N, C-alpha and C positions, 0 to 999 in steps of 0.2 A: 575580484569577481565574487559576488555574493553566492552563498550556498542556496540550495533549493530543497524543499521538503515535500514529499508525497504525504498527503493526509487522506486516509481512507476511513470510511465509516461503513460497517458491514453487519448485516443480519444473515446468519448462516441458515439456509433452508434445507440443505442436504449435507449433513455432516461427513458422510463417507466420501462424497464427491469433493467436498471442500478440502478434505485431508489430501486428496490426490493433487489438488491445486497447490496446497502448502508444500508438498514434497518437491514440486517443480518451481514454484514461485520464489520461495526464500533463496534457494541457491542461485536463481537467475538474477535476483536483485543484488545479492552480495557479490556475485561474479561481475556485475557491472558497476561496482563501487558503492552501492547503497549500504548504509548503516542503519539497522533497525533500532530506533530509539525507544519506541513504545509499541506494545502489541498485547492486547487482551488483558491489560491490567484494570484496576478499579477506575471507574468513570463517575464523575460527579457533574451533573448538568447544572450550571448556574443560571443560564438563560437559554431561551429558544426551545426547540422541540426536544422531546425525550431522546436520550442517546440510543444509538443502535447497540447491539450486543458487543461489538468489538470496534475499537478504534486503533488505528495504526499510524505511526509517524516514522518516516524513513528519510534520512538525510543523504543528500548528494552534494558533490562539490560545486555543481552549477545547474542552472535550469536546463542547459543543453544535455548534461549527463543524465538528468532525471528523465527528460523526454526520450533520449536515446535508449535508456533502459526499458521504458514502457513500450517502445516500438521495436525492441530487439526480437529476433527470432525465438530466443529462449523464453522470454516473458510472454510472447504471443501464444506459444503452446500452453503455457500455464493459464493464461486468460481463457483459452478455449476450454480447459478443464474446469474452470470456475463457472462457466456459463450454466445457469440453471441451479447452481449450488448455493448461491448467495445473492442477496440484494445489496449492491455495492455502489458507493459514491467515492470517487477518487478525484482529488484535485492536486495541483502542484502550486506551491506558494514559494515565491522567491524570498530569500532571507534578506536581512539588513546587512549591507556591506560596512563592517566596522573598521 
């Protein structure tokens, strides 16, 4: 079964409110089996639109696990805290089964 990856692109608009999201979001993700591979490091845009302030990559064991985390009660509370604190794009990409 291929792994799956959350890819998030984020522009933080309210840093204090976003910090409240982070306090809930990271533990919810890790508690659901997510492994944070990249968060807020250097970004170099090679093609396409300019990058957002923050890019995040999170690995899950499967597409189902990634979706279950996003829909979990714990992450739902975190998402509510993020509302209005950031402009966010999140997608899930299925990995290659090798």
